[in-house]
PyMOL Python script that loads the backbone (N, CA, C, O; Angstrom):
from pymol import cmd

cmd.read_pdbstr("""\
ATOM      1  N   MET A   1    -139.482  58.181  89.794  1.00  0.00           N
ATOM      2  CA  MET A   1    -138.074  58.546  89.709  1.00  0.00           C
ATOM      3  C   MET A   1    -137.794  59.659  90.721  1.00  0.00           C
ATOM      4  O   MET A   1    -138.453  60.699  90.725  1.00  0.00           O
ATOM      5  N   ILE A   2    -136.831  59.422  91.550  1.00  0.00           N
ATOM      6  CA  ILE A   2    -136.417  60.423  92.539  1.00  0.00           C
ATOM      7  C   ILE A   2    -135.449  61.387  91.866  1.00  0.00           C
ATOM      8  O   ILE A   2    -134.539  60.973  91.148  1.00  0.00           O
ATOM      9  N   LYS A   3    -135.658  62.683  92.108  1.00  0.00           N
ATOM     10  CA  LYS A   3    -134.783  63.691  91.515  1.00  0.00           C
ATOM     11  C   LYS A   3    -133.920  64.328  92.601  1.00  0.00           C
ATOM     12  O   LYS A   3    -134.434  64.956  93.527  1.00  0.00           O
ATOM     13  N   ILE A   4    -132.609  64.161  92.476  1.00  0.00           N
ATOM     14  CA  ILE A   4    -131.661  64.780  93.394  1.00  0.00           C
ATOM     15  C   ILE A   4    -130.908  65.849  92.616  1.00  0.00           C
ATOM     16  O   ILE A   4    -130.350  65.591  91.550  1.00  0.00           O
ATOM     17  N   LYS A   5    -130.906  67.062  93.176  1.00  0.00           N
ATOM     18  CA  LYS A   5    -130.184  68.166  92.554  1.00  0.00           C
ATOM     19  C   LYS A   5    -129.151  68.693  93.542  1.00  0.00           C
ATOM     20  O   LYS A   5    -129.454  68.926  94.713  1.00  0.00           O
ATOM     21  N   VAL A   6    -127.935  68.877  93.056  1.00  0.00           N
ATOM     22  CA  VAL A   6    -126.845  69.382  93.887  1.00  0.00           C
ATOM     23  C   VAL A   6    -126.394  70.712  93.311  1.00  0.00           C
ATOM     24  O   VAL A   6    -126.132  70.820  92.113  1.00  0.00           O
ATOM     25  N   CYS A   7    -126.302  71.722  94.159  1.00  0.00           N
ATOM     26  CA  CYS A   7    -125.838  73.033  93.715  1.00  0.00           C
ATOM     27  C   CYS A   7    -124.349  72.955  93.373  1.00  0.00           C
ATOM     28  O   CYS A   7    -123.543  72.452  94.156  1.00  0.00           O
ATOM     29  N   ILE A   8    -124.008  73.457  92.206  1.00  0.00           N
ATOM     30  CA  ILE A   8    -122.614  73.492  91.800  1.00  0.00           C
ATOM     31  C   ILE A   8    -122.156  74.934  91.614  1.00  0.00           C
ATOM     32  O   ILE A   8    -121.158  75.204  90.946  1.00  0.00           O
ATOM     33  N   GLY A   9    -122.906  75.855  92.217  1.00  0.00           N
ATOM     34  CA  GLY A   9    -122.522  77.262  92.190  1.00  0.00           C
ATOM     35  C   GLY A   9    -121.242  77.483  92.983  1.00  0.00           C
ATOM     36  O   GLY A   9    -120.762  76.575  93.661  1.00  0.00           O
ATOM     37  N   SER A  10    -120.702  78.664  92.900  1.00  0.00           N
ATOM     38  CA  SER A  10    -119.376  78.925  93.475  1.00  0.00           C
ATOM     39  C   SER A  10    -119.311  78.690  94.987  1.00  0.00           C
ATOM     40  O   SER A  10    -118.341  78.096  95.458  1.00  0.00           O
ATOM     41  N   ALA A  11    -120.294  79.127  95.756  1.00  0.00           N
ATOM     42  CA  ALA A  11    -120.243  78.943  97.211  1.00  0.00           C
ATOM     43  C   ALA A  11    -120.298  77.456  97.571  1.00  0.00           C
ATOM     44  O   ALA A  11    -119.543  77.000  98.429  1.00  0.00           O
ATOM     45  N   CYS A  12    -121.173  76.711  96.929  1.00  0.00           N
ATOM     46  CA  CYS A  12    -121.265  75.270  97.214  1.00  0.00           C
ATOM     47  C   CYS A  12    -120.052  74.524  96.667  1.00  0.00           C
ATOM     48  O   CYS A  12    -119.614  73.530  97.246  1.00  0.00           O
ATOM     49  N   HIS A  13    -119.516  75.005  95.557  1.00  0.00           N
ATOM     50  CA  HIS A  13    -118.293  74.387  95.007  1.00  0.00           C
ATOM     51  C   HIS A  13    -117.165  74.479  96.024  1.00  0.00           C
ATOM     52  O   HIS A  13    -116.446  73.507  96.254  1.00  0.00           O
ATOM     53  N   VAL A  14    -117.015  75.647  96.628  1.00  0.00           N
ATOM     54  CA  VAL A  14    -115.959  75.854  97.629  1.00  0.00           C
ATOM     55  C   VAL A  14    -116.183  74.945  98.845  1.00  0.00           C
ATOM     56  O   VAL A  14    -115.225  74.502  99.479  1.00  0.00           O
ATOM     57  N   LYS A  15    -117.438  74.677  99.158  1.00  0.00           N
ATOM     58  CA  LYS A  15    -117.759  73.851 100.333  1.00  0.00           C
ATOM     59  C   LYS A  15    -117.761  72.352 100.019  1.00  0.00           C
ATOM     60  O   LYS A  15    -118.028  71.537 100.902  1.00  0.00           O
ATOM     61  N   GLY A  16    -117.463  71.981  98.761  1.00  0.00           N
ATOM     62  CA  GLY A  16    -117.299  70.559  98.444  1.00  0.00           C
ATOM     63  C   GLY A  16    -118.388  69.921  97.617  1.00  0.00           C
ATOM     64  O   GLY A  16    -118.590  68.710  97.707  1.00  0.00           O
ATOM     65  N   SER A  17    -119.096  70.692  96.813  1.00  0.00           N
ATOM     66  CA  SER A  17    -120.191  70.107  96.026  1.00  0.00           C
ATOM     67  C   SER A  17    -119.706  69.003  95.088  1.00  0.00           C
ATOM     68  O   SER A  17    -120.431  68.041  94.837  1.00  0.00           O
ATOM     69  N   ARG A  18    -118.508  69.135  94.579  1.00  0.00           N
ATOM     70  CA  ARG A  18    -117.986  68.090  93.681  1.00  0.00           C
ATOM     71  C   ARG A  18    -117.882  66.756  94.430  1.00  0.00           C
ATOM     72  O   ARG A  18    -118.241  65.710  93.888  1.00  0.00           O
ATOM     73  N   ARG A  19    -117.401  66.793  95.651  1.00  0.00           N
ATOM     74  CA  ARG A  19    -117.295  65.566  96.454  1.00  0.00           C
ATOM     75  C   ARG A  19    -118.673  65.016  96.799  1.00  0.00           C
ATOM     76  O   ARG A  19    -118.855  63.801  96.876  1.00  0.00           O
ATOM     77  N   VAL A  20    -119.650  65.908  97.007  1.00  0.00           N
ATOM     78  CA  VAL A  20    -121.015  65.448  97.271  1.00  0.00           C
ATOM     79  C   VAL A  20    -121.570  64.742  96.028  1.00  0.00           C
ATOM     80  O   VAL A  20    -122.164  63.669  96.138  1.00  0.00           O
ATOM     81  N   VAL A  21    -121.380  65.332  94.867  1.00  0.00           N
ATOM     82  CA  VAL A  21    -121.852  64.702  93.617  1.00  0.00           C
ATOM     83  C   VAL A  21    -121.186  63.350  93.425  1.00  0.00           C
ATOM     84  O   VAL A  21    -121.857  62.364  93.119  1.00  0.00           O
ATOM     85  N   GLU A  22    -119.877  63.298  93.600  1.00  0.00           N
ATOM     86  CA  GLU A  22    -119.154  62.037  93.409  1.00  0.00           C
ATOM     87  C   GLU A  22    -119.619  60.982  94.428  1.00  0.00           C
ATOM     88  O   GLU A  22    -119.747  59.804  94.095  1.00  0.00           O
ATOM     89  N   GLY A  23    -119.865  61.410  95.646  1.00  0.00           N
ATOM     90  CA  GLY A  23    -120.346  60.487  96.670  1.00  0.00           C
ATOM     91  C   GLY A  23    -121.723  59.946  96.338  1.00  0.00           C
ATOM     92  O   GLY A  23    -121.993  58.760  96.530  1.00  0.00           O
ATOM     93  N   LEU A  24    -122.593  60.809  95.843  1.00  0.00           N
ATOM     94  CA  LEU A  24    -123.935  60.360  95.456  1.00  0.00           C
ATOM     95  C   LEU A  24    -123.867  59.435  94.245  1.00  0.00           C
ATOM     96  O   LEU A  24    -124.585  58.437  94.184  1.00  0.00           O
ATOM     97  N   GLN A  25    -123.015  59.762  93.291  1.00  0.00           N
ATOM     98  CA  GLN A  25    -122.844  58.888  92.122  1.00  0.00           C
ATOM     99  C   GLN A  25    -122.393  57.496  92.572  1.00  0.00           C
ATOM    100  O   GLN A  25    -122.871  56.482  92.063  1.00  0.00           O
ATOM    101  N   TYR A  26    -121.478  57.465  93.518  1.00  0.00           N
ATOM    102  CA  TYR A  26    -120.982  56.185  94.024  1.00  0.00           C
ATOM    103  C   TYR A  26    -122.099  55.392  94.707  1.00  0.00           C
ATOM    104  O   TYR A  26    -122.258  54.196  94.462  1.00  0.00           O
ATOM    105  N   GLN A  27    -122.867  56.064  95.559  1.00  0.00           N
ATOM    106  CA  GLN A  27    -123.958  55.378  96.268  1.00  0.00           C
ATOM    107  C   GLN A  27    -124.997  54.838  95.292  1.00  0.00           C
ATOM    108  O   GLN A  27    -125.487  53.721  95.460  1.00  0.00           O
ATOM    109  N   ILE A  28    -125.329  55.611  94.291  1.00  0.00           N
ATOM    110  CA  ILE A  28    -126.318  55.187  93.289  1.00  0.00           C
ATOM    111  C   ILE A  28    -125.805  53.988  92.497  1.00  0.00           C
ATOM    112  O   ILE A  28    -126.538  53.024  92.275  1.00  0.00           O
ATOM    113  N   ALA A  29    -124.551  54.053  92.074  1.00  0.00           N
ATOM    114  CA  ALA A  29    -123.976  52.955  91.288  1.00  0.00           C
ATOM    115  C   ALA A  29    -123.828  51.695  92.125  1.00  0.00           C
ATOM    116  O   ALA A  29    -124.172  50.602  91.676  1.00  0.00           O
ATOM    117  N   GLU A  30    -123.319  51.846  93.335  1.00  0.00           N
ATOM    118  CA  GLU A  30    -123.091  50.686  94.192  1.00  0.00           C
ATOM    119  C   GLU A  30    -124.390  49.939  94.488  1.00  0.00           C
ATOM    120  O   GLU A  30    -124.399  48.714  94.603  1.00  0.00           O
ATOM    121  N   ARG A  31    -125.482  50.686  94.610  1.00  0.00           N
ATOM    122  CA  ARG A  31    -126.772  50.063  94.938  1.00  0.00           C
ATOM    123  C   ARG A  31    -127.630  49.794  93.702  1.00  0.00           C
ATOM    124  O   ARG A  31    -128.785  49.382  93.810  1.00  0.00           O
ATOM    125  N   LYS A  32    -127.044  50.033  92.524  1.00  0.00           N
ATOM    126  CA  LYS A  32    -127.706  49.760  91.243  1.00  0.00           C
ATOM    127  C   LYS A  32    -129.074  50.454  91.162  1.00  0.00           C
ATOM    128  O   LYS A  32    -130.093  49.828  90.873  1.00  0.00           O
ATOM    129  N   LEU A  33    -129.061  51.764  91.425  1.00  0.00           N
ATOM    130  CA  LEU A  33    -130.306  52.542  91.445  1.00  0.00           C
ATOM    131  C   LEU A  33    -130.386  53.578  90.326  1.00  0.00           C
ATOM    132  O   LEU A  33    -131.166  54.527  90.411  1.00  0.00           O
ATOM    133  N   LYS A  34    -129.578  53.396  89.273  1.00  0.00           N
ATOM    134  CA  LYS A  34    -129.559  54.381  88.196  1.00  0.00           C
ATOM    135  C   LYS A  34    -130.917  54.553  87.524  1.00  0.00           C
ATOM    136  O   LYS A  34    -131.221  55.632  87.015  1.00  0.00           O
ATOM    137  N   ASP A  35    -131.725  53.516  87.517  1.00  0.00           N
ATOM    138  CA  ASP A  35    -133.034  53.606  86.882  1.00  0.00           C
ATOM    139  C   ASP A  35    -134.091  54.198  87.801  1.00  0.00           C
ATOM    140  O   ASP A  35    -135.231  54.398  87.381  1.00  0.00           O
ATOM    141  N   LYS A  36    -133.730  54.484  89.052  1.00  0.00           N
ATOM    142  CA  LYS A  36    -134.691  55.018  90.004  1.00  0.00           C
ATOM    143  C   LYS A  36    -134.345  56.407  90.520  1.00  0.00           C
ATOM    144  O   LYS A  36    -135.179  57.061  91.146  1.00  0.00           O
ATOM    145  N   ILE A  37    -133.121  56.862  90.265  1.00  0.00           N
ATOM    146  CA  ILE A  37    -132.676  58.159  90.781  1.00  0.00           C
ATOM    147  C   ILE A  37    -132.059  58.970  89.657  1.00  0.00           C
ATOM    148  O   ILE A  37    -131.180  58.494  88.938  1.00  0.00           O
ATOM    149  N   ASN A  38    -132.529  60.198  89.516  1.00  0.00           N
ATOM    150  CA  ASN A  38    -131.973  61.133  88.539  1.00  0.00           C
ATOM    151  C   ASN A  38    -131.145  62.155  89.305  1.00  0.00           C
ATOM    152  O   ASN A  38    -131.697  62.960  90.056  1.00  0.00           O
ATOM    153  N   LEU A  39    -129.832  62.132  89.125  1.00  0.00           N
ATOM    154  CA  LEU A  39    -128.924  63.045  89.810  1.00  0.00           C
ATOM    155  C   LEU A  39    -128.493  64.131  88.844  1.00  0.00           C
ATOM    156  O   LEU A  39    -128.029  63.842  87.741  1.00  0.00           O
ATOM    157  N   GLY A  40    -128.647  65.387  89.259  1.00  0.00           N
ATOM    158  CA  GLY A  40    -128.264  66.484  88.393  1.00  0.00           C
ATOM    159  C   GLY A  40    -127.673  67.636  89.177  1.00  0.00           C
ATOM    160  O   GLY A  40    -127.794  67.707  90.400  1.00  0.00           O
ATOM    161  N   GLY A  41    -127.043  68.523  88.461  1.00  0.00           N
ATOM    162  CA  GLY A  41    -126.472  69.717  89.067  1.00  0.00           C
ATOM    163  C   GLY A  41    -127.310  70.933  88.736  1.00  0.00           C
ATOM    164  O   GLY A  41    -127.932  71.002  87.677  1.00  0.00           O
ATOM    165  N   VAL A  42    -127.322  71.878  89.633  1.00  0.00           N
ATOM    166  CA  VAL A  42    -128.010  73.147  89.401  1.00  0.00           C
ATOM    167  C   VAL A  42    -127.120  74.277  89.901  1.00  0.00           C
ATOM    168  O   VAL A  42    -126.216  74.057  90.706  1.00  0.00           O
ATOM    169  N   PHE A  43    -127.379  75.465  89.426  1.00  0.00           N
ATOM    170  CA  PHE A  43    -126.649  76.605  89.935  1.00  0.00           C
ATOM    171  C   PHE A  43    -127.406  77.201  91.108  1.00  0.00           C
ATOM    172  O   PHE A  43    -128.467  76.695  91.474  1.00  0.00           O
ATOM    173  N   CYS A  44    -126.917  78.195  91.665  1.00  0.00           N
ATOM    174  CA  CYS A  44    -127.299  78.740  92.970  1.00  0.00           C
ATOM    175  C   CYS A  44    -128.776  78.562  93.331  1.00  0.00           C
ATOM    176  O   CYS A  44    -129.674  78.896  92.559  1.00  0.00           O
ATOM    177  N   MET A  45    -128.993  78.017  94.548  1.00  0.00           N
ATOM    178  CA  MET A  45    -130.335  77.844  95.087  1.00  0.00           C
ATOM    179  C   MET A  45    -130.705  79.006  95.997  1.00  0.00           C
ATOM    180  O   MET A  45    -131.803  79.036  96.552  1.00  0.00           O
ATOM    181  N   GLY A  46    -129.798  79.960  96.153  1.00  0.00           N
ATOM    182  CA  GLY A  46    -130.074  81.131  96.968  1.00  0.00           C
ATOM    183  C   GLY A  46    -129.891  80.925  98.463  1.00  0.00           C
ATOM    184  O   GLY A  46    -130.302  81.764  99.263  1.00  0.00           O
ATOM    185  N   ARG A  47    -129.278  79.818  98.839  1.00  0.00           N
ATOM    186  CA  ARG A  47    -129.055  79.532 100.261  1.00  0.00           C
ATOM    187  C   ARG A  47    -127.577  79.207 100.489  1.00  0.00           C
ATOM    188  O   ARG A  47    -127.230  78.219 101.135  1.00  0.00           O
ATOM    189  N   CYS A  48    -126.725  80.063  99.943  1.00  0.00           N
ATOM    190  CA  CYS A  48    -125.284  79.810  99.901  1.00  0.00           C
ATOM    191  C   CYS A  48    -124.678  79.538 101.279  1.00  0.00           C
ATOM    192  O   CYS A  48    -123.769  78.718 101.407  1.00  0.00           O
ATOM    193  N   GLU A  49    -125.175  80.218 102.298  1.00  0.00           N
ATOM    194  CA  GLU A  49    -124.611  80.034 103.638  1.00  0.00           C
ATOM    195  C   GLU A  49    -124.878  78.631 104.193  1.00  0.00           C
ATOM    196  O   GLU A  49    -124.248  78.224 105.169  1.00  0.00           O
ATOM    197  N   GLU A  50    -125.816  77.883 103.573  1.00  0.00           N
ATOM    198  CA  GLU A  50    -126.179  76.555 104.052  1.00  0.00           C
ATOM    199  C   GLU A  50    -125.554  75.430 103.227  1.00  0.00           C
ATOM    200  O   GLU A  50    -125.812  74.256 103.494  1.00  0.00           O
ATOM    201  N   GLY A  51    -124.746  75.768 102.241  1.00  0.00           N
ATOM    202  CA  GLY A  51    -124.192  74.764 101.335  1.00  0.00           C
ATOM    203  C   GLY A  51    -123.410  73.666 102.012  1.00  0.00           C
ATOM    204  O   GLY A  51    -122.918  73.861 103.123  1.00  0.00           O
ATOM    205  N   VAL A  52    -123.285  72.568 101.404  1.00  0.00           N
ATOM    206  CA  VAL A  52    -123.630  72.251 100.034  1.00  0.00           C
ATOM    207  C   VAL A  52    -125.145  71.993  99.966  1.00  0.00           C
ATOM    208  O   VAL A  52    -125.682  71.148 100.682  1.00  0.00           O
ATOM    209  N   CYS A  53    -125.804  72.738  99.098  1.00  0.00           N
ATOM    210  CA  CYS A  53    -127.250  72.678  98.968  1.00  0.00           C
ATOM    211  C   CYS A  53    -127.660  71.510  98.062  1.00  0.00           C
ATOM    212  O   CYS A  53    -127.153  71.351  96.951  1.00  0.00           O
ATOM    213  N   VAL A  54    -128.581  70.713  98.564  1.00  0.00           N
ATOM    214  CA  VAL A  54    -129.075  69.542  97.835  1.00  0.00           C
ATOM    215  C   VAL A  54    -130.591  69.506  97.984  1.00  0.00           C
ATOM    216  O   VAL A  54    -131.118  69.793  99.059  1.00  0.00           O
ATOM    217  N   THR A  55    -131.289  69.155  96.916  1.00  0.00           N
ATOM    218  CA  THR A  55    -132.722  68.899  97.036  1.00  0.00           C
ATOM    219  C   THR A  55    -133.001  67.470  96.593  1.00  0.00           C
ATOM    220  O   THR A  55    -132.381  66.950  95.665  1.00  0.00           O
ATOM    221  N   VAL A  56    -133.949  66.854  97.283  1.00  0.00           N
ATOM    222  CA  VAL A  56    -134.449  65.533  96.909  1.00  0.00           C
ATOM    223  C   VAL A  56    -135.944  65.707  96.707  1.00  0.00           C
ATOM    224  O   VAL A  56    -136.693  65.946  97.654  1.00  0.00           O
ATOM    225  N   ASP A  57    -136.362  65.583  95.453  1.00  0.00           N
ATOM    226  CA  ASP A  57    -137.764  65.843  95.102  1.00  0.00           C
ATOM    227  C   ASP A  57    -138.236  67.173  95.697  1.00  0.00           C
ATOM    228  O   ASP A  57    -139.320  67.254  96.275  1.00  0.00           O
ATOM    229  N   ASP A  58    -137.419  68.201  95.548  1.00  0.00           N
ATOM    230  CA  ASP A  58    -137.688  69.583  95.955  1.00  0.00           C
ATOM    231  C   ASP A  58    -137.638  69.825  97.470  1.00  0.00           C
ATOM    232  O   ASP A  58    -137.944  70.936  97.904  1.00  0.00           O
ATOM    233  N   LYS A  59    -137.275  68.858  98.271  1.00  0.00           N
ATOM    234  CA  LYS A  59    -137.060  69.083  99.697  1.00  0.00           C
ATOM    235  C   LYS A  59    -135.592  69.434  99.902  1.00  0.00           C
ATOM    236  O   LYS A  59    -134.706  68.732  99.415  1.00  0.00           O
ATOM    237  N   PHE A  60    -135.339  70.526 100.625  1.00  0.00           N
ATOM    238  CA  PHE A  60    -133.981  71.053 100.768  1.00  0.00           C
ATOM    239  C   PHE A  60    -133.198  70.366 101.884  1.00  0.00           C
ATOM    240  O   PHE A  60    -133.736  70.043 102.943  1.00  0.00           O
ATOM    241  N   TYR A  61    -131.897  70.149 101.608  1.00  0.00           N
ATOM    242  CA  TYR A  61    -130.966  69.607 102.604  1.00  0.00           C
ATOM    243  C   TYR A  61    -129.634  70.339 102.469  1.00  0.00           C
ATOM    244  O   TYR A  61    -129.283  70.831 101.396  1.00  0.00           O
ATOM    245  N   SER A  62    -128.914  70.398 103.559  1.00  0.00           N
ATOM    246  CA  SER A  62    -127.531  70.848 103.549  1.00  0.00           C
ATOM    247  C   SER A  62    -126.687  69.608 103.812  1.00  0.00           C
ATOM    248  O   SER A  62    -126.832  68.958 104.848  1.00  0.00           O
ATOM    249  N   VAL A  63    -125.801  69.282 102.869  1.00  0.00           N
ATOM    250  CA  VAL A  63    -125.048  68.027 102.964  1.00  0.00           C
ATOM    251  C   VAL A  63    -123.546  68.306 102.962  1.00  0.00           C
ATOM    252  O   VAL A  63    -123.017  68.907 102.027  1.00  0.00           O
ATOM    253  N   ALA A  64    -122.880  67.872 104.002  1.00  0.00           N
ATOM    254  CA  ALA A  64    -121.422  67.984 104.055  1.00  0.00           C
ATOM    255  C   ALA A  64    -120.817  66.829 103.259  1.00  0.00           C
ATOM    256  O   ALA A  64    -121.367  65.728 103.256  1.00  0.00           O
ATOM    257  N   PRO A  65    -119.699  67.067 102.587  1.00  0.00           N
ATOM    258  CA  PRO A  65    -119.096  66.003 101.772  1.00  0.00           C
ATOM    259  C   PRO A  65    -118.807  64.721 102.541  1.00  0.00           C
ATOM    260  O   PRO A  65    -118.902  63.634 101.972  1.00  0.00           O
ATOM    261  N   ASP A  66    -118.464  64.820 103.797  1.00  0.00           N
ATOM    262  CA  ASP A  66    -118.147  63.617 104.573  1.00  0.00           C
ATOM    263  C   ASP A  66    -119.392  62.939 105.153  1.00  0.00           C
ATOM    264  O   ASP A  66    -119.276  61.947 105.872  1.00  0.00           O
ATOM    265  N   LYS A  67    -120.559  63.458 104.852  1.00  0.00           N
ATOM    266  CA  LYS A  67    -121.815  62.880 105.359  1.00  0.00           C
ATOM    267  C   LYS A  67    -122.705  62.345 104.243  1.00  0.00           C
ATOM    268  O   LYS A  67    -123.882  62.069 104.475  1.00  0.00           O
ATOM    269  N   VAL A  68    -122.166  62.194 103.043  1.00  0.00           N
ATOM    270  CA  VAL A  68    -122.986  61.787 101.897  1.00  0.00           C
ATOM    271  C   VAL A  68    -123.601  60.400 102.106  1.00  0.00           C
ATOM    272  O   VAL A  68    -124.791  60.209 101.857  1.00  0.00           O
ATOM    273  N   LYS A  69    -122.814  59.452 102.553  1.00  0.00           N
ATOM    274  CA  LYS A  69    -123.341  58.093 102.736  1.00  0.00           C
ATOM    275  C   LYS A  69    -124.483  58.104 103.755  1.00  0.00           C
ATOM    276  O   LYS A  69    -125.530  57.500 103.522  1.00  0.00           O
ATOM    277  N   GLU A  70    -124.286  58.776 104.858  1.00  0.00           N
ATOM    278  CA  GLU A  70    -125.320  58.867 105.897  1.00  0.00           C
ATOM    279  C   GLU A  70    -126.568  59.556 105.347  1.00  0.00           C
ATOM    280  O   GLU A  70    -127.687  59.100 105.581  1.00  0.00           O
ATOM    281  N   PHE A  71    -126.376  60.646 104.620  1.00  0.00           N
ATOM    282  CA  PHE A  71    -127.500  61.358 103.997  1.00  0.00           C
ATOM    283  C   PHE A  71    -128.249  60.433 103.045  1.00  0.00           C
ATOM    284  O   PHE A  71    -129.478  60.373 103.066  1.00  0.00           O
ATOM    285  N   PHE A  72    -127.511  59.722 102.222  1.00  0.00           N
ATOM    286  CA  PHE A  72    -128.141  58.840 101.240  1.00  0.00           C
ATOM    287  C   PHE A  72    -128.963  57.756 101.931  1.00  0.00           C
ATOM    288  O   PHE A  72    -130.081  57.456 101.513  1.00  0.00           O
ATOM    289  N   GLU A  73    -128.417  57.183 102.968  1.00  0.00           N
ATOM    290  CA  GLU A  73    -129.097  56.090 103.659  1.00  0.00           C
ATOM    291  C   GLU A  73    -130.333  56.559 104.437  1.00  0.00           C
ATOM    292  O   GLU A  73    -131.328  55.838 104.513  1.00  0.00           O
ATOM    293  N   THR A  74    -130.270  57.762 105.010  1.00  0.00           N
ATOM    294  CA  THR A  74    -131.396  58.216 105.835  1.00  0.00           C
ATOM    295  C   THR A  74    -132.455  58.985 105.058  1.00  0.00           C
ATOM    296  O   THR A  74    -133.635  58.933 105.403  1.00  0.00           O
ATOM    297  N   GLU A  75    -132.047  59.698 104.014  1.00  0.00           N
ATOM    298  CA  GLU A  75    -133.005  60.562 103.304  1.00  0.00           C
ATOM    299  C   GLU A  75    -133.419  60.053 101.926  1.00  0.00           C
ATOM    300  O   GLU A  75    -134.546  60.299 101.496  1.00  0.00           O
ATOM    301  N   VAL A  76    -132.534  59.353 101.231  1.00  0.00           N
ATOM    302  CA  VAL A  76    -132.838  58.933  99.861  1.00  0.00           C
ATOM    303  C   VAL A  76    -133.358  57.495  99.811  1.00  0.00           C
ATOM    304  O   VAL A  76    -134.392  57.229  99.198  1.00  0.00           O
ATOM    305  N   LEU A  77    -132.657  56.588 100.440  1.00  0.00           N
ATOM    306  CA  LEU A  77    -133.061  55.173 100.350  1.00  0.00           C
ATOM    307  C   LEU A  77    -134.502  54.917 100.780  1.00  0.00           C
ATOM    308  O   LEU A  77    -135.179  54.112 100.141  1.00  0.00           O
ATOM    309  N   PRO A  78    -135.003  55.565 101.835  1.00  0.00           N
ATOM    310  CA  PRO A  78    -136.406  55.317 102.191  1.00  0.00           C
ATOM    311  C   PRO A  78    -137.402  55.704 101.088  1.00  0.00           C
ATOM    312  O   PRO A  78    -138.535  55.223 101.087  1.00  0.00           O
ATOM    313  N   LEU A  79    -136.996  56.552 100.167  1.00  0.00           N
ATOM    314  CA  LEU A  79    -137.880  56.982  99.080  1.00  0.00           C
ATOM    315  C   LEU A  79    -137.860  56.027  97.889  1.00  0.00           C
ATOM    316  O   LEU A  79    -138.750  56.061  97.040  1.00  0.00           O
ATOM    317  N   VAL A  80    -136.840  55.180  97.835  1.00  0.00           N
ATOM    318  CA  VAL A  80    -136.697  54.249  96.714  1.00  0.00           C
ATOM    319  C   VAL A  80    -137.651  53.080  96.912  1.00  0.00           C
ATOM    320  O   VAL A  80    -137.681  52.451  97.970  1.00  0.00           O
ATOM    321  N   LYS A  81    -138.424  52.806  95.878  1.00  0.00           N
ATOM    322  CA  LYS A  81    -139.379  51.697  95.958  1.00  0.00           C
ATOM    323  C   LYS A  81    -139.090  50.674  94.893  1.00  0.00           C
ATOM    324  O   LYS A  81    -139.789  49.665  94.800  1.00  0.00           O
TER     325      LYS A  81
END
""", "prot")
cmd.dss("prot")
cmd.show_as("cartoon", "prot")
cmd.util.cbc("prot")
cmd.orient("prot")
């Protein structure tokens, strides 16, 4: 199971974390991967200047709301087996 965590702290919220979460939820649902990906929210990761902060199996990424699909396809899908 792949674990994706999105920061929902105030700095990431201002930078669009809600849109990142919604975009990831859409990608997971559209590709029917709910049984393979655990998506959750976390509070501050301590890297506010790099938000929106996202981790995939503890590897850190900075994801812009308009780049969620690209992020999902390049960083998450290759991990799905």
